N, C-alpha and C positions, 0 to 999 in steps of 0.2 A: 454952138451948142449951144441950144435955148434952154432953157431955164426949164420948163417943161422938160424937153427932153435929159434936162440933166435929173431933174425926178423920176422920173420914169426910171435910166438909169439907176440909181439909188434904191427905187424902191426890187427893181430887179433881181438886184445882188441883195439887197437885205432878204427879199424874198426865200431865193435860192437857197447862199448860206442859213437862214431857217430851216430849212429843209432836208436839207443836208446836215444842220444839225440834229430833230426832229430821228432821219433815219438811221445816225447812228446810238441812237439811248436806243430806239426801238430794238435797233438789231442788237446791243446790250441786254434790254431786256425778256425779249425773245427768246436769245441764244440761253441766260441763264432759267428761265422755264426749262429749256425743251433740257437740259442738262438736270435740271430736277424729278424732273419723268422718266424714269428709271424702265426699260422693255422688260413685263410683267406679263405677258400673252394678253393683257388685254385688250384691244381691239380699240376703245376710244382712249386710252391711254396712249397706244401707239400714236394715235392719231392726232394728240396734241402736241405730242410730240415732234411728230413728221411737221405740223402747220408749223411748230414754232420753231427749227432750225427753216424750214422753206421764209416765212415771212425772213430770218433777221439775212437771211441768200440775199434775196429779194432790196431791203434796206441795205444790208454794206453795198451790191453792187448799184441801185441807184444813187449813194453818196458819192462813190468811186467818178461816175455821170456826170453829178453837181460839179466837182471838186476839180474837177480838170481843167486848169489851167487853157486850156488851144478853144479852138471854137468847137465845138460839137453844135452837127443839125440840129436845130428846135425842133425837126418833128424827131429825131430819134430818143430826144431829151422828154417828147410830151410823154410817147411814148411807155420809154422809162416810167415814167414819176406816175401816169395814171397804172399802168401793173400797179409798183407799191402802194397806189392808194388802196386798189383792187385787195391788193394778197395782206394788207392792214384792216383792212374791214373785214374780209374773212375771219385775222386769227382773232382779230377780237371777238367777234361772233362764237369762231371757237373759247376759248383763253371766260368770253363772259359764265357758261357751261360748267367751271371749276372752278373749287373755292381755293384760295391761294393762287387762284392765278389773275387779280388784279389789276396787279403793278403791271403787267404783260400789257393785258388788256388795254390799262390807261394808253402805257405809250403806242401800242397800237392806233390808237382813235387819236393819239394828239400830232402823229406823222402824217398819218390819212388828211388832218385838216391841214398841218403844213403843206401836204400837199396839191389839195384842192387853193388855199391859197396862193402857191406859187404859178398851179396849171392859170388862177385868173390873171398872175402877173402877167404868162404866154399870150393872155388873148385869146 
């Protein structure tokens, strides 16, 4: 194994771990935010609650894919991470419109950035 290949492997593993960690943080923040938004009958609040739940579920699933020790097809990883990135961007956009949801929006953006970094590592 050449030095460049070792460096690429380390970068890949670091970015994969960073992405999984960001997904975990985002899932936590979104689930917490969704639990705050009680069903009050308003369409806007229900949309925000559902967005939080969906983002949390997508991030959790992405973290599981990234954490698997066995070999997962790169195309499966790419699709999952791209889906996560999109869900996080949509979540951040939704949370931006609601006071008190800043932490969830920031976690979503951080996760989207980590997904971008990992996708760049995939090439």
